[in-house]
DRENVOMI-70796 format. One record per residue (C-alpha): residue in three letters; x, y, z. Coordinates in nm, 4 decimals, padded with zeros to 6 digits. Layout:
N
{"ALA"; {X; Y; Z}};
...
//
This chain:
113
{"MET"; {-02.5516; -07.9032; -21.2842}};
{"PHE"; {-02.3922; -08.2657; -21.3401}};
{"PRO"; {-02.0100; -08.1459; -21.5514}};
{"ALA"; {-02.0101; -08.3038; -21.8834}};
{"ASN"; {-01.7018; -08.5470; -21.8589}};
{"ARG"; {-01.8310; -08.6646; -21.5609}};
{"PRO"; {-02.2204; -08.7129; -21.4916}};
{"GLU"; {-02.2119; -08.8935; -21.2086}};
{"SER"; {-02.0081; -08.6846; -21.0001}};
{"ILE"; {-02.1510; -08.3983; -20.8297}};
{"VAL"; {-01.8339; -08.0892; -20.7738}};
{"VAL"; {-01.7707; -07.8260; -20.5266}};
{"PHE"; {-01.4939; -07.5660; -20.5944}};
{"LEU"; {-01.3931; -07.4013; -20.2540}};
{"VAL"; {-01.3358; -07.0487; -20.2327}};
{"THR"; {-00.8915; -07.0067; -20.2003}};
{"GLU"; {-00.9384; -06.6910; -20.0387}};
{"HIS"; {-00.9344; -06.9815; -19.7285}};
{"TYR"; {-00.5520; -07.0460; -19.8537}};
{"PRO"; {-00.2778; -06.8611; -19.9126}};
{"ASN"; {-00.2344; -06.8446; -20.2974}};
{"GLN"; {00.1632; -06.9410; -20.2649}};
{"PHE"; {00.0353; -07.2801; -20.1923}};
{"VAL"; {-00.2861; -07.3533; -20.3986}};
{"SER"; {-00.4348; -07.2025; -20.6781}};
{"GLU"; {-00.7827; -07.4379; -20.7058}};
{"ILE"; {-00.9206; -07.6393; -20.4597}};
{"TYR"; {-01.2095; -07.9016; -20.5140}};
{"ILE"; {-01.4208; -08.2145; -20.3922}};
{"GLU"; {-01.5458; -08.4308; -20.5993}};
{"ILE"; {-01.8229; -08.6678; -20.4653}};
{"GLN"; {-01.9473; -08.9693; -20.6557}};
{"SER"; {-02.2557; -09.1579; -20.4686}};
{"TYR"; {-02.4955; -09.4044; -20.5984}};
{"THR"; {-02.7680; -09.6410; -20.4916}};
{"ASN"; {-02.6447; -09.9001; -20.2755}};
{"GLY"; {-02.4288; -09.6128; -20.0073}};
{"ASP"; {-02.1163; -09.6743; -20.1986}};
{"PHE"; {-01.9356; -09.3923; -20.2028}};
{"HIS"; {-01.6314; -09.2325; -20.3312}};
{"ILE"; {-01.4842; -08.8663; -20.1959}};
{"SER"; {-01.1951; -08.6360; -20.3405}};
{"TYR"; {-01.0571; -08.3727; -20.2208}};
{"ILE"; {-00.8034; -08.1784; -20.5332}};
{"GLU"; {-00.5904; -07.8924; -20.4517}};
{"ASP"; {-00.3966; -07.7901; -20.8004}};
{"GLN"; {-00.0525; -07.6693; -20.5182}};
{"GLN"; {00.1007; -07.4359; -20.9086}};
{"GLY"; {00.0107; -07.7367; -21.1238}};
{"SER"; {00.0422; -08.0130; -20.9619}};
{"THR"; {-00.1804; -08.1770; -20.7987}};
{"TRP"; {-00.2428; -08.3180; -20.3964}};
{"MET"; {-00.5352; -08.5396; -20.3013}};
{"ALA"; {-00.6979; -08.7614; -20.0095}};
{"ARG"; {-00.9743; -08.9627; -20.0711}};
{"TRP"; {-01.2289; -09.1167; -19.8863}};
{"ASP"; {-01.4433; -09.4587; -20.0194}};
{"ARG"; {-01.7108; -09.6750; -19.9410}};
{"HIS"; {-01.8113; -10.0036; -20.1356}};
{"GLU"; {-01.6125; -10.3667; -20.1135}};
{"SER"; {-01.2804; -10.3664; -20.1095}};
{"GLU"; {-01.0373; -10.7063; -20.1301}};
{"GLN"; {-00.6976; -10.4992; -19.9247}};
{"TYR"; {-00.9330; -10.3185; -19.6852}};
{"THR"; {-01.2912; -10.2754; -19.4693}};
{"ARG"; {-01.5079; -10.1273; -19.7723}};
{"ASP"; {-01.5020; -09.7389; -19.5147}};
{"HIS"; {-01.1722; -09.6697; -19.6092}};
{"PHE"; {-00.8999; -09.3727; -19.6834}};
{"HIS"; {-00.6116; -09.2913; -19.9317}};
{"ALA"; {-00.4273; -09.0636; -19.7539}};
{"PRO"; {-00.2001; -08.7688; -19.9419}};
{"PRO"; {-00.0928; -08.6690; -20.1219}};
{"ASP"; {-00.1182; -08.9211; -20.3673}};
{"ALA"; {-00.4963; -09.0609; -20.2709}};
{"ARG"; {-00.3543; -09.3843; -20.3926}};
{"HIS"; {-00.4460; -09.7555; -20.3931}};
{"GLU"; {-00.0772; -09.8952; -20.1982}};
{"ASP"; {-00.2311; -09.5815; -19.9459}};
{"GLY"; {-00.5382; -09.6703; -19.8180}};
{"GLU"; {-00.6420; -09.6862; -19.4345}};
{"ASN"; {-00.9264; -09.9120; -19.2916}};
{"ARG"; {-01.1681; -09.6536; -19.1080}};
{"LYS"; {-01.4994; -09.6372; -18.9828}};
{"TYR"; {-01.7745; -09.3313; -19.1297}};
{"PRO"; {-02.0711; -09.2522; -19.0341}};
{"VAL"; {-02.4115; -09.4077; -19.1865}};
{"GLY"; {-02.5431; -09.1376; -19.3739}};
{"LEU"; {-02.3903; -08.9363; -19.7479}};
{"VAL"; {-02.4570; -08.6184; -19.5404}};
{"THR"; {-02.3216; -08.7159; -19.2043}};
{"VAL"; {-02.0405; -08.8123; -19.3593}};
{"PHE"; {-01.8938; -08.4582; -19.5709}};
{"SER"; {-02.0435; -08.2772; -19.2108}};
{"GLU"; {-01.8534; -08.4469; -18.9597}};
{"VAL"; {-01.5137; -08.6071; -19.1352}};
{"ILE"; {-01.4514; -08.4238; -19.4829}};
{"VAL"; {-01.5840; -08.0719; -19.3393}};
{"PRO"; {-01.4088; -08.1370; -19.0115}};
{"TRP"; {-01.0431; -08.2671; -19.2226}};
{"VAL"; {-01.0750; -07.9834; -19.4553}};
{"TYR"; {-01.0927; -07.6754; -19.1731}};
{"GLU"; {-00.7621; -07.8851; -19.0160}};
{"ARG"; {-00.6770; -07.9038; -19.4249}};
{"ILE"; {-00.6557; -07.4985; -19.4586}};
{"GLY"; {-00.5347; -07.5230; -19.0894}};
{"ASP"; {-00.2071; -07.7240; -19.2268}};
{"ILE"; {-00.1442; -07.5519; -19.5043}};
{"TRP"; {-00.1402; -07.1756; -19.3217}};
{"ASN"; {00.0963; -07.3016; -19.0689}};
{"ARG"; {00.3506; -07.3395; -19.3543}};
{"VAL"; {00.2830; -07.0058; -19.4423}};
{"ASP"; {00.4138; -06.8602; -19.0843}};
//
């Protein structure tokens, strides 16, 4: 089901038990995909009331290549970096997003140790 406030998005909530609760209270990935192959994939952490996010994009841009990444912690437009992603969205998710999320979880736990 699509969220009422984002009818073109799929939102995937991640299990918070995989994160140290003193850093992260909610984590989700929002996926917007279009029939022309464009997409926006946002990773969002609620860090006890502060938002930390990253975003992977495929769309035409005057500043970046069609495939680009907006770096954390704010994923602002000016934080963009050119990237090259696999062709299909499922492959982007499995080969780019999921490994990045696992690395992110490890980075957070390293701050606890």
